[in-house]
C-alpha positions in Angstrom: 107.8 147.9 88.0 104.6 147.7 86.4 101.1 149.7 87.6 98.5 147.4 88.3 95.0 148.2 89.1 93.7 147.7 92.4 90.6 145.6 91.5 93.2 143.1 89.6 95.3 143.1 92.9 92.0 142.4 95.0 91.8 138.7 94.8 95.9 138.0 95.5 95.5 140.4 98.6 92.7 138.8 100.1 94.1 135.1 99.5 97.5 136.3 101.2 95.4 138.0 104.2 93.5 134.4 104.6 96.6 132.4 104.2 99.5 133.3 106.4 99.1 137.7 105.8 100.4 140.4 104.5 103.0 142.9 105.7 101.4 146.3 107.0 104.2 148.9 107.2 103.9 152.6 109.1 106.4 155.1 108.9 107.8 157.5 111.1 110.9 158.0 113.1 111.6 154.3 113.1 109.6 152.6 110.9 107.5 149.5 112.1 106.0 146.4 110.3 103.3 144.4 111.0 101.5 141.2 109.9 97.5 141.7 108.9 95.2 139.0 108.2 92.1 140.8 108.7 91.4 143.7 106.3 89.6 144.3 103.3 90.0 146.1 100.1 87.3 147.9 98.1 85.7 151.5 96.9 84.1 154.5 99.1 83.9 158.0 98.8 84.7 157.5 95.2 88.0 155.9 95.9 89.9 152.8 95.7 90.2 151.8 99.7 92.2 149.4 101.7 90.9 148.6 105.3 93.6 147.3 107.9 92.1 146.4 111.0 94.8 147.2 114.0 94.3 147.0 117.5 95.2 150.0 119.5 97.5 147.9 122.0 99.8 147.8 118.9 103.0 149.8 118.5 102.1 150.4 114.9 98.6 151.8 115.9 100.1 155.0 117.6 102.3 155.4 114.3 99.6 155.2 112.0 97.5 157.4 113.9 100.5 160.0 113.9 101.4 159.5 110.1 98.2 158.8 108.0 99.6 156.9 105.7 101.1 152.7 105.7 101.9 150.7 103.0 100.8 147.0 102.2 103.8 144.7 101.2 102.1 141.5 99.4 104.0 138.3 99.4 104.2 135.1 96.7 101.7 132.5 97.8 103.8 130.4 100.4 106.8 132.6 100.6 108.0 134.5 103.8 106.0 132.7 106.3 108.9 132.6 108.9 109.0 136.3 108.2 105.1 136.8 108.3 105.4 135.1 111.8 108.2 137.0 113.3 106.8 140.2 112.4 102.8 139.5 113.8 104.5 138.1 117.1 107.5 140.5 117.9 106.5 144.4 119.2 108.2 147.1 117.4 108.5 148.5 120.9 111.1 146.1 121.5 112.9 145.1 118.5 113.8 146.8 115.0 112.1 144.2 112.9 114.1 145.8 109.8 117.3 144.9 110.9 118.2 141.5 110.5 115.4 139.4 110.5 114.8 139.0 106.5 112.8 141.9 106.0 114.4 145.4 104.4 112.6 148.3 104.2 112.6 150.3 100.8 111.4 153.5 99.7 107.7 153.8 98.8 106.8 155.8 95.6 104.2 158.0 97.2 103.6 157.6 101.0 106.6 158.0 103.6 106.2 154.5 105.0 108.2 152.3 103.9 107.5 148.6 101.5 108.7 145.1 102.5 111.5 144.9 99.4 111.3 141.1 99.6 107.7 141.0 98.3 106.1 141.5 94.9 103.0 143.5 95.0 102.3 146.6 97.2 99.5 149.1 97.9 100.6 152.4 99.2 97.7 154.4 101.4 97.0 157.4 102.9 94.3 157.1 106.0 90.7 158.8 105.3 89.5 157.6 108.2 89.7 155.7 111.7 87.1 154.0 113.2 86.9 152.3 116.4 85.1 148.8 116.8 82.6 149.0 119.5 80.8 146.3 121.4 77.4 148.4 121.2 77.1 147.6 117.5 79.0 144.1 117.3 77.2 140.9 117.1 77.6 138.8 120.4 79.2 135.6 118.3 82.0 137.9 117.0 82.5 139.3 120.9 82.4 136.2 122.2 84.8 134.6 119.8 87.3 137.4 118.7 86.9 140.1 121.6 86.9 137.9 124.8 89.0 140.5 126.6 86.9 143.3 124.9 90.2 144.4 123.1 88.5 145.5 120.1 90.2 146.8 116.7 90.6 150.6 115.1 90.0 150.3 111.2 92.2 152.5 109.2 90.9 152.9 105.8 93.3 154.1 103.5 92.9 155.6 100.0 95.0 153.3 97.9 97.4 155.9 96.1 99.2 153.3 94.2 99.5 150.0 93.3 102.6 148.3 91.6 104.2 144.8 90.9 107.9 144.7 91.0 107.9 140.3 90.8 107.3 140.1 86.8 
């Protein structure tokens, strides 16, 4: 296991989000994992931050609001495509995605939300802000292309409290 500076991980995380996604895991009584392809890393409030974009209709949304913590598990390039598709299309309300689907929940180092053991790069985050997206300040072209049903996302700004690799 090797510590990684969040700036050194930023390019890889962004690349994976735009090519298949990364896993976002939330803890709680029954941990859940989902695939995210929208989000970003940066620096805000004097802290390294990962912003995850999750719709309120998703099962994970309520867990994130309740626990205030999440992890981002980044698979190697071109790997875990079937698992990413599965985690992004099945609801944790209906199925335990960590039970027999090629995804293993492993303990994170600093937060209670699990990591996906099969990945090699991890971010552990504590939520600093949850901000709903609203139509009143959004460009019409974005609403038309991404929100025809007006099912806007919420943004979870998470302080990156740990960033590390296990794959080298």
